Residue, then its C-alpha position, 0 to 999 in steps of 0.5 A: x346361859x343356855x346350852x342346847x344341841x346345835x344345828x346338825x348338817x342338813x341332808x338334800x335330797x335334789x328335785x332331779x333325784x326327786x323326779x328319778x325315783x318317784x315312782x317307787x318312793x313315796x313321802x313316809x307317812x308318818x302315823x302320831x299316837x292320840x296324845x297323853x298329858x305328861x309331866x315333865x321332871x328330870x331325875x339322876x341316873x347316875x353320879x360318881x366323885x373323885x376325891x384328889x388327895x394329892x396336887x396334879x394338874x387334872x382330875x379324873x372321874x371314876x367309871x361312869x355307866x348310864x341307862x338313858x340319854x342323858x345330860x351329863x354334869x361335871x362338878x369341880x371344886x379345887x384349892x389354888x392360890x391366894x388370889x381372886x381368880x387364881x385358878x380356873x378349869x381350862x378343859x372337860x374331856x370324856x365319854x367323846x362329847x362336847x363340853x362347855x363352861x355353864x357356870x364358874x365361881x373363883x372370886x374367893x380362892x379356889x374355883x367352882x365350875x360346871x361343865x356339861x354335856x350331851x349324851x344321847x345315847x346310854x354311856x359305858x364305863x366312861x370317865x371325865x377328865x378336867x384339867x386346871x388351866x396353866x399347867x397348875x397342879x392342886x388338890x380337888x374333887x370331881x363329880x360327875x352326875x347324869x340326868x335324865x328325861x332332860x329337853x335335849x334341845x335346852x337340858x340347862x336353864x339358868x345359871x349362877x355363881x357366887x362367891x364371899x369372904x363369909x356368911x352362909x354359903x347361897x345361890x339363887x336363880x329363876x325357874x325357867x320352867x316347872x320340874x326343873x333342879x338346881x344343882x351346885x358345887x362349891x369349894x372353902x379355901x379356909x378350913x375342912x369343915x363339914x357343911x350344913x345344908x338348908x331345907x329342901x336341900x341334899x348333899x350329894x358328895x363332900x370331900x374334907x381334905x384335911x392336909x389343905x384344909x378345904x372343903x369341897x361338897x355338892x349338893x341339889x334342891x331335893x324337889x324340882x320347880x314348881x312353875x317357871x319364875x319360882x325362885x330356886x336356891x342353893x344355900x347352906x347355913x353353916x360355917x359362915x367364918x370361911x371364904x367361899x365359892x358357889x356355882x350352880x345350873x339349872x337342869x331342864x326337864x324334857x318338854x312336856x306334850x302339849x296335847x289339846x283338850x280333846x284329841x278330835x281332829x288332831x294331825x302332826x306330832x307334839x314330841x320335841x324332836x332331836x335337832x334345831x331347824x330354821x329358814x330364812x324369811x320368806x321361805x315355808x317348809x312342810x311336813x307329812x302326817x297322817x290324822x289320828x282322828x276326824x274333826x273340825x282343827x282350830x288351832x295349830x301348835x309350834x314349839x320354838x326353840x331357845x334361840x328363836x327371835x322370829x317376829x311373826x310366825x305363821x303355821x297353816x295346814x295343806x291337803x296332800x297332793x300326790x303325796x305333796x302339799x296341795x291346797x292351802x285349808x287353814x292358817x294363822x299367825x303368832x306376833x312376838x311369839x316367846x322361845x323354849x315353848x309351844x306357840x298356839x295359833x287360832x286358825x279357821x275351822x278345817x276338817x280333817x279326816x282320820x287316816x288321811x294325810x295333811x302337810x302343816x307348813x312353817x312360814x316366818x313371813x319375809x319382812x319381819x325381824x328376828x329369826x325362827x328356830x324350831x324343832x325337826x330331825x334335821x337330816x335324818x327324816x321324812x323328806x320335808x320340802x321348802x316352798x319354791x319361792x324365798x319371799x313368802x309374805x303369808x302361805x300360798x294359797x296353793x303349794x308349789x315345792x323347791x328344795x327338799x329336805x330330809x328334815x321330817x317330822x316337825x314338833x308341830x300339831x294341828x288340834x280342836x282346842x288351846x291347851x287347858x294351861x301353858x306354863x309361861x316362858x320364864x321371865x326376862x329382863x326388863x328392856x327399854x326403861x331407861x331414858x332414850x332406849x330402844x330396842x334395836x333388830x333381835x331384840x338387842x338394847x341400842x345402849x350396849x354400844x356404849x363407852x366411857x369418858x374417865x378421869x383424863x390422864x393426859x392431853x389431847x383426849x376425847x374432850x378435846x379432839x374434835x376428830x374422836x367425837x366425830x368417829x364416835x357418831x359416824x360409828x353409831x355408839x350410843x351411850x357415853x358414861x362419863x365421870x364427875x367429882x367434887x374437884x371438877x370445875x362446873x366448865x369441865x363437867x359440861x365439857x364432857x357433857x358437850x363432848x356427849x352431845x358431840x358424839x351423838x350419844x346419851x349422857x350416864x354420868x358418874x357421881x364420884x363423890x356420893x358423900x356430898x349431897x350439896x354437889x350433887x344436887x347442883x350438878x343434877x340441877x345444873x345438867x336437867x335434861x342434857x343427863x338422865x341417868x347417874x351412877x352413884x359412886x364407883x367400885x365400893x369393894x375398890x378400898x382405894x376409893x376410900x368407902x365400902x358398901x356399907x357406907x354407900x348404902x347409907x348416902x344413897x337411902x338418903x341422897x336418891x331421894x333428893x336427887x329424884x325431886x330435883x330430876x323427876x326424870x332422872x333415873x339412878x343406879x349402882x353399885x357399880x362393883x368391881x366384881x359381880x359376885x364382890x364382897x368387901x367384909x362390910x355386906x353382912x350375911x348377904x353373899x355379896x356387895x350387889x346382894x346386900x345393895x339390893x337387900x338394904x335398898x328393898x328394906x329402905x323403899x328407895x329402890x335402883x332405877x337401874x344395876x351397874x358392875x364391872x366385868x374384867x375377865x381376863x387378867x389371870x388367863x393363861x393364854x389369848x385362846x382360854x380368854x376368849x374361850x372363857x369371857x361368854x361364861x364368865x358374862x353370862x354367868x355373873x349377869x344371871x347371878x345378879x338377875x337372881x339376887x334382883x328377883x329374891x330381894x327385889x321380887x323383879x328385875x330392872x334394867x342391869x349391865x356393865x358400867x365398865x367392862x374390858x379383857x382385863x383392869x390392868x395386869x400383865x395380860x392387859x400389856x402383853x395383849x392389849x395391842x394385838x388387833x386381832x386378839x382385841x377385835x376378836x374379843x370385843x365381838x366375843x364380849x359383845x355377842x356375849x352381852x347381847x345375848x344375856x339381855x342387858x340393857x347397857x354395856x360401857x367398855x372401858x374406855x374411849x380416849x383417856x390414856x387409861x392402862x398407859x392406852x392400852x384401855x383406849x379404843x383410839x390410839x394415844x397419838x396423831x393421828x388419834x385413830x379407831x383401833x381394833x375393838x372400835x371396829x369391832x363394836x361397829x360391826x357387831x352394832x351394825x349387825x344389829x340394826x344400828x345406825x352405823x354406815x362406817x366401814x371396816x377396814x381391811x386390815x385391821x390397825 
């Protein structure tokens, strides 16, 4: 999950006003000095800590004073009820800022959370307050750290969190860029015992609460990351017998300048402007600059913000014509440009003269996919005219202005050479590697619009109702996870696969008896090419299933080679745990069952083709509003944690996603909220947007129509006419917005 400054309100100058004052007001000419290379790194500006030894609903920090524009990080450790997810933070306030939850870990008892806010000016004696959800009162610790020299567009990079029943406390993530730092907060519910931090680690705060026998601590990596893609870990080696939660974030340094190898012919700005801006495909925008030296321009570089998804970006250099863009001198394009970095286009040589005005233009051509986002002042700077046309397939040879925005300067410059070295973008999860998976608009995986056909708890159900199968096909849903057990007849298993085909979907089969290799070999052989995605077992961390992660890995290592030999086109994955950070006690010194699964399969050489886990975030939330607020952060945090473990143990990522997800697996909220159409529609859209933003390879809602949770978890009504519910229409709506094949109308009002 990435936090960044969002687009500010743009300030429009109408052409009528421009015509009236043109004689008296000219476009400001921005002189940019010659560039000097910089090394980006973030540093701690200030830090305060409050140890809360008496139970209260909120924690309030001591006064904090900063010396620069800073990223404020609230690191919260709290005691809680003797249950997983038994306590959480509902809000953080202070300094008049907007705070966002970045990471949470509370699968073990208690809670560790990180919240962030960006202060654009220095702060004087401000206090920060963290409030627990549901009016709960406990002890805890609040540390507020202020970091300067951060990237104002993207101060927070990767985030992660983990929990464990024992063993060393550790989390890992992949550095987004050189110069970033990782800071973490942890809680130990079992004892008041000092931490022993690992190498290259600094302990910033620690509270040993001897009354409640809890420990809270904050630690960070001492040295910043050396390069994008580097593995970064926060580790304590002792104690190893207590349960724990640990939440961490990556703090990104201010984006480095990207100077050309020589400054000859330079025009533009290499500084990262403070706002994010965007234009629709087909609409160009131009920004004015004074050339700092004479020479031949051969490249144009543009900084793309984190949210940029444009498939093509064109940039160009215009001569000035009476303080407006005139004739196009040169231009170039970049295809599939990555976000969060400078993108450089090679252009035909064009001569610029020192002291003269030029215009640099930015265009996402009409007909291209995605949406461009870049950096400018967006409402507070110099006039930056739009093109008169909003359907440009390329920059025009002669500029004609339309509306004018006060948005200059932008982070764009023209020079003579590509920089000597450009840090690579952070590695992305591998998309498009599951059989039948497609990439839709905005880079969205088609398989995030999936569902489940679980145990049939009643009849009729999805397997016996052609009307439901027809709705699934019409809605365009893509991936159905179906369940099979050794006790099922071949006829029953084949009927499930036929249901998938009738619904126009691809097959993912959960092999429910992984201890029975003979049966699994029979199923894979019987189904042949009709099912090419298999999940090995289900929820080994759920004791009623009669297995554990250690047993599962042993069976995996002996069974998967035999199954792959039967169907070489098939892929096999797991471990399908209940929670991303679950630890069932057989995971040894590894931080979770997923980490254990990855480490053991890496050691055996029988690696998983994909990684799956389950997500149910709102079983203990005190309100629908809090559920909706927490869901995006929970989804992103869990996914980033799993991806971090993949990098740590596999050295790369594999397709990763949710083989089950819903708002509640079966606690009281399920029956209180499951029938609320407005809530279910909003929650489903919220969850799907978080899944898409995390770049998951697949996600299967739980479930279609099987009378799961007494029907509350189903996407279809469990009585005649078995019509779709609001959550089905929410999925269809998001699917259509991302290029999916559905043409189904969304009813109003919702059912």
